[in-house]
C-alpha positions in Angstrom: 54.2 19.8 -26.9 55.7 21.7 -24.0 57.0 20.1 -20.8 55.5 22.0 -17.9 56.2 21.8 -14.1 53.8 23.1 -11.5 54.2 23.5 -7.8 51.3 22.5 -5.6 50.8 23.6 -2.0 48.1 23.7 0.6 47.8 24.3 4.3 44.0 24.3 4.7 42.3 20.9 4.3 45.6 19.8 2.7 44.7 16.3 1.6 41.4 17.3 0.1 42.7 20.3 -1.8 45.8 18.6 -3.1 43.8 15.6 -4.2 41.3 17.9 -6.0 44.1 19.7 -7.7 45.7 16.5 -8.9 42.4 15.2 -10.3 41.7 18.5 -12.1 45.2 18.7 -13.6 45.0 15.1 -14.7 41.6 15.7 -16.3 42.9 18.7 -18.2 46.4 17.5 -19.1 46.5 13.8 -18.9 49.1 11.7 -17.1 51.0 13.6 -14.4 54.5 12.9 -13.3 54.3 13.4 -9.5 56.9 14.0 -6.9 56.7 12.9 -3.3 54.6 15.1 -1.0 56.5 17.0 1.6 55.4 18.8 4.7 57.1 22.2 5.5 56.5 25.1 7.8 55.0 28.2 6.4 57.7 30.6 5.2 57.3 34.3 5.8 54.2 34.1 8.0 52.8 32.2 11.0 50.4 29.5 9.9 49.9 25.7 10.0 52.3 23.6 8.0 52.0 23.1 4.2 52.0 20.0 2.1 53.9 20.6 -1.2 54.8 18.7 -4.3 55.6 19.2 -8.0 53.9 17.7 -11.0 55.0 17.6 -14.6 53.0 17.2 -17.7 52.9 18.0 -21.4 50.6 20.5 -23.1 50.0 22.4 -26.2 48.5 25.3 -24.2 50.4 28.6 -24.1 52.0 29.6 -20.8 49.3 32.2 -20.0 46.6 29.7 -20.7 48.2 27.2 -18.3 48.5 29.9 -15.7 44.8 30.9 -16.2 43.8 27.2 -15.8 45.8 27.0 -12.6 44.1 30.0 -11.2 40.7 28.6 -12.1 41.5 25.4 -10.2 42.7 27.4 -7.2 39.5 29.5 -7.3 37.4 26.4 -7.5 39.0 25.2 -4.3 38.2 28.5 -2.5 41.5 30.2 -2.8 41.4 33.8 -1.5 43.9 36.2 -3.0 45.3 38.8 -0.7 48.4 41.0 -0.9 49.8 39.5 2.2 51.2 36.0 2.7 48.6 33.9 4.4 47.2 30.4 4.8 45.7 29.0 1.6 43.5 26.2 0.4 45.5 25.8 -2.7 48.6 27.3 -4.4 49.4 26.3 -7.9 52.5 27.9 -9.5 53.8 27.5 -13.0 57.5 26.8 -12.4 58.7 25.9 -15.9 57.4 25.8 -19.4 60.1 24.0 -21.4 63.1 26.2 -21.4 61.1 29.4 -21.9 62.5 32.6 -20.2 59.9 35.4 -20.0 58.5 38.1 -17.8 55.4 39.9 -18.9 54.4 41.6 -15.7 52.0 38.8 -14.7 54.0 35.7 -15.5 57.7 35.1 -14.8 59.4 31.9 -16.2 61.3 30.2 -14.8 59.6 31.1 -11.5 62.1 32.6 -9.1 60.8 30.5 -6.2 62.7 27.5 -7.6 66.1 28.3 -6.0 64.6 30.1 -3.0 62.5 27.5 -1.3 63.2 23.9 -0.4 59.6 23.0 -0.8 59.8 23.9 -4.5 63.3 22.8 -5.3 63.3 19.4 -3.6 60.2 18.0 -5.3 61.3 19.6 -8.6 64.7 18.0 -8.4 63.1 14.6 -7.6 61.2 14.5 -10.9 63.3 16.8 -13.1 66.8 16.3 -11.6 68.5 16.1 -15.0 66.6 19.1 -16.4 68.7 22.3 -16.6 67.6 25.7 -15.3 67.0 27.7 -18.5 69.0 30.7 -17.2 71.8 29.2 -15.1 72.2 25.9 -17.0 72.5 24.1 -13.7 70.6 20.8 -13.3 67.9 20.8 -10.6 69.5 17.8 -8.9 72.8 19.9 -8.6 70.8 22.9 -7.3 69.2 20.8 -4.7 72.5 19.2 -3.6 74.0 22.7 -3.1 70.9 24.1 -1.4 71.2 25.1 2.3 68.0 23.6 3.7 68.9 24.1 7.4 66.2 26.7 7.8 63.6 25.0 5.6 63.0 21.5 7.0 61.1 19.1 4.8 59.4 15.9 5.9 58.3 13.4 3.3 54.6 12.4 3.7 53.1 9.1 2.9 50.8 9.8 0.0 49.0 7.5 -2.4 50.0 7.9 -6.0 47.4 9.9 -7.8 48.2 8.3 -11.2 
């Protein structure tokens, strides 16, 4: 079984949409390893703040099947897909699928957002700190320790554990 990590974000009805995503993922994939939930400002566009977290789980599904399921969950929560960055009900991104490195035009693994955004790297480092990035070989805890988060402030949010 593959170890998968997924980033979850929302800035529209945040609590409701994240809770729905956690329930759907647990129903499909079983027990989730869940990071803390963090609040962060929108990056790249003006909008209300996001809640973000990362979950990990094991699956026999192929990477594209996982991505298709993530899109179905987003769609169920009313996700509108536009070419521009905008507010969203739910954003589910497949970050890692074991140590697979791939790019097929629709799916890139590992996701390049990992080392770009504090709201992805911090929660990933929290639950997968000892895991190594499959391209650089750097552990996520080390990546987070070296990350310049001065422009991307995160605030931990009190959130009940979903599992």
